Backbone bond lengths (Angstrom), bond angles and torsions (degrees), N, CA, C in turn:
res aa  C-N    CA-C-N  psi(-1)  N-CA   C-N-CA  omega(-1)  CA-C   N-CA-C  phi
1 M - - - 1.446 - - 1.529 107.33 -
2 S 1.285 115.37 120.95 1.455 118.97 179.32 1.518 109.48 -118.22
3 T 1.268 114.04 138.14 1.458 119.30 176.89 1.512 108.21 -111.39
4 T 1.275 115.42 132.67 1.460 119.69 178.44 1.514 108.60 -109.11
5 T 1.282 114.19 126.80 1.460 119.39 176.09 1.510 108.00 -104.81
6 T 1.277 115.49 135.63 1.448 120.46 -179.55 1.510 108.76 -99.70
7 E 1.309 114.79 90.65 1.457 119.64 177.74 1.520 108.17 -89.51
8 P 1.306 118.31 137.18 1.460 119.94 179.61 1.522 111.07 -65.73
9 D 1.304 115.15 136.56 1.458 121.09 177.90 1.526 108.12 -93.82
10 P 1.335 118.42 115.05 1.468 119.74 -176.25 1.524 112.75 -63.96
11 V 1.322 118.55 -30.39 1.468 120.12 179.37 1.518 109.61 -66.43
12 Q 1.326 117.28 -45.66 1.461 119.66 179.33 1.516 111.22 -66.07
13 D 1.309 117.53 -39.45 1.462 120.61 -179.29 1.524 111.73 -64.10
14 L 1.341 117.26 -38.29 1.458 120.29 -175.37 1.523 113.81 -88.91
15 F 1.326 117.76 -38.71 1.458 120.00 -166.64 1.518 115.43 -116.12
16 A 1.321 120.00 -23.78 1.461 121.41 -174.49 1.525 111.10 -73.93
17 S 1.322 115.36 153.93 1.460 122.26 177.81 1.519 109.44 -110.39
18 S 1.335 115.54 176.98 1.454 119.28 -179.40 1.520 112.17 -72.39
19 S 1.336 117.90 -27.34 1.465 121.35 177.05 1.524 109.00 -151.46
20 V 1.323 114.67 164.53 1.461 119.75 179.27 1.526 110.00 -65.60
21 T 1.320 117.35 -37.68 1.467 120.98 179.62 1.516 111.01 -60.86
22 V 1.319 116.97 -46.68 1.472 121.02 178.60 1.522 109.90 -60.61
23 H 1.322 116.52 -40.56 1.458 120.31 -178.10 1.530 111.67 -66.22
24 V 1.323 116.25 -43.16 1.472 120.09 179.69 1.526 110.43 -66.09
25 V 1.320 117.89 -39.31 1.470 120.86 177.86 1.528 110.22 -62.99
26 R 1.341 117.26 -42.09 1.471 119.85 176.34 1.520 110.81 -61.10
27 G 1.313 116.95 -38.96 1.463 120.90 179.15 1.517 112.03 -65.72
28 L 1.327 116.45 -41.79 1.468 120.08 179.09 1.526 111.40 -66.54
29 I 1.315 116.47 -41.22 1.467 119.77 177.76 1.525 109.99 -61.65
30 G 1.318 116.47 -44.90 1.465 120.31 178.36 1.512 111.89 -61.96
31 L 1.325 117.13 -41.81 1.459 121.16 -179.79 1.526 111.33 -64.38
32 V 1.323 117.44 -44.83 1.471 120.88 179.38 1.527 110.41 -61.48
33 L 1.323 117.07 -43.28 1.468 119.89 -178.26 1.530 111.95 -66.63
34 V 1.320 117.42 -41.84 1.464 119.99 -178.58 1.534 110.53 -69.92
35 V 1.324 117.23 -41.58 1.479 119.74 177.63 1.525 110.20 -63.87
36 A 1.327 117.26 -42.31 1.467 120.45 178.06 1.524 110.81 -63.05
37 A 1.320 117.13 -38.32 1.468 120.75 179.88 1.523 110.67 -60.39
38 F 1.326 116.91 -46.38 1.461 119.20 -178.47 1.522 112.07 -75.98
39 A 1.319 117.84 -31.28 1.461 120.23 178.85 1.528 111.22 -69.32
40 L 1.320 116.85 -36.63 1.468 121.16 -178.48 1.525 112.92 -89.47
41 A 1.322 117.80 -5.24 1.465 120.86 -177.67 1.520 112.45 -64.65
42 A 1.317 117.83 -24.57 1.466 120.64 178.84 1.532 110.94 -68.94
43 Q 1.315 116.44 -28.24 1.464 120.49 -179.28 1.527 111.69 -84.35
44 T 1.318 116.39 -43.98 1.457 120.36 179.86 1.528 109.33 -152.13
45 A 1.286 116.17 140.37 1.468 120.58 -179.75 1.521 111.55 -69.06
46 W 1.325 116.68 -22.72 1.465 120.24 179.42 1.528 111.90 -63.51
47 A 1.313 117.01 -22.28 1.461 120.68 179.61 1.524 111.76 -63.52
48 L 1.327 116.67 -24.12 1.465 119.28 178.69 1.526 112.35 -64.15
49 L 1.326 116.63 -18.19 1.465 119.72 176.71 1.528 111.82 -66.65
50 L 1.338 117.23 -16.92 1.464 119.88 175.58 1.529 111.51 -66.79
51 A 1.306 116.98 -20.09 1.464 120.13 178.95 1.530 111.66 -70.08
52 V 1.313 117.08 -25.94 1.470 120.25 -177.48 1.535 111.34 -63.61
53 P 1.348 119.81 -53.50 1.471 117.27 177.45 1.535 112.31 -66.14
54 G 1.335 116.70 -25.92 1.463 119.25 175.53 1.514 112.04 -64.07
55 V 1.318 116.04 -44.35 1.465 120.59 178.65 1.531 110.19 -69.07
56 I 1.310 117.29 -34.11 1.464 120.39 176.17 1.527 110.24 -65.86
57 A 1.331 117.07 -39.91 1.470 120.35 177.61 1.522 110.92 -62.76
58 W 1.327 116.46 -36.50 1.465 120.81 177.69 1.518 112.23 -76.34
59 R 1.320 117.88 -14.52 1.467 124.14 -172.17 1.520 110.53 60.11
60 G 1.305 115.52 41.58 1.463 121.51 179.25 1.515 109.98 133.32
61 C 1.297 116.16 -132.84 1.464 121.77 -178.24 1.534 109.13 -100.20
62 P 1.322 117.85 175.77 1.471 119.14 177.35 1.536 113.10 -59.26
63 T 1.311 116.69 -31.28 1.465 119.32 177.39 1.526 110.43 -67.21
64 C 1.326 116.97 -39.06 1.461 120.88 176.61 1.525 110.52 -62.86
65 W 1.329 116.41 -40.69 1.456 120.94 177.87 1.526 110.24 -62.27
66 T 1.330 117.09 -41.97 1.457 121.32 -179.83 1.530 110.84 -65.13
67 L 1.329 117.31 -42.51 1.462 120.31 175.74 1.529 111.07 -59.86
68 G 1.322 116.02 -40.64 1.461 120.06 177.61 1.517 112.14 -64.76
69 L 1.332 116.90 -38.05 1.466 120.29 177.63 1.523 110.32 -63.29
70 I 1.318 116.51 -44.95 1.469 120.72 178.73 1.527 110.21 -62.78
71 A 1.335 117.50 -41.87 1.460 120.91 179.12 1.523 111.14 -66.28
72 T 1.331 117.65 -37.85 1.462 121.20 178.68 1.519 110.61 -65.44
73 I 1.325 116.60 -44.79 1.464 120.34 178.67 1.525 109.74 -64.90
74 S 1.314 117.30 -43.27 1.460 121.81 -179.58 1.524 111.09 -62.82
75 R 1.307 116.82 -41.86 1.465 120.14 -179.81 1.515 110.40 -63.04
76 G 1.329 117.31 -38.44 1.461 120.73 177.45 1.514 111.93 -64.60
77 R 1.322 116.80 -39.66 1.465 120.32 179.04 1.513 111.29 -69.68
78 I 1.323 116.83 -37.11 1.468 119.79 -179.96 1.519 109.92 -67.73
79 S 1.329 117.88 -44.12 1.460 119.83 -179.36 1.521 110.83 -68.67
80 A 1.338 117.69 -33.08 1.461 119.67 177.23 1.520 110.73 -69.12
81 A 1.325 117.86 -35.86 1.458 121.28 178.39 1.521 111.06 -69.30
82 C 1.311 117.32 -30.77 1.470 120.56 179.10 1.518 111.31 -72.58
83 D 1.335 117.95 -22.77 1.455 121.71 -178.57 1.525 112.91 -84.31
84 L 1.333 117.30 -8.79 1.454 121.06 -178.74 1.531 110.33 -67.76
85 P 1.335 116.67 141.92 1.472 118.13 176.45 1.522 110.49 -70.57
86 R 1.290 115.73 146.84 1.472 120.20 -178.11 1.502 110.75 -106.28
């Protein structure tokens, strides 16, 4: 007899997306905004404000985005394994 407890995973709650595609698109948007912020910073310091929505799109830093990608992929594999017939 096995009991399964469903404890909330803080990584999935904070960083995971609904699908891998959504997560990758958020990462690309964040990357474009941060690169544009630093590329345009030579012209005006206000361009650095473009980094703010980039970091928001990543939900933190690039490492946070990567953790979210791993959690999103893992969640998909776990739900697919639960759908298998026994």
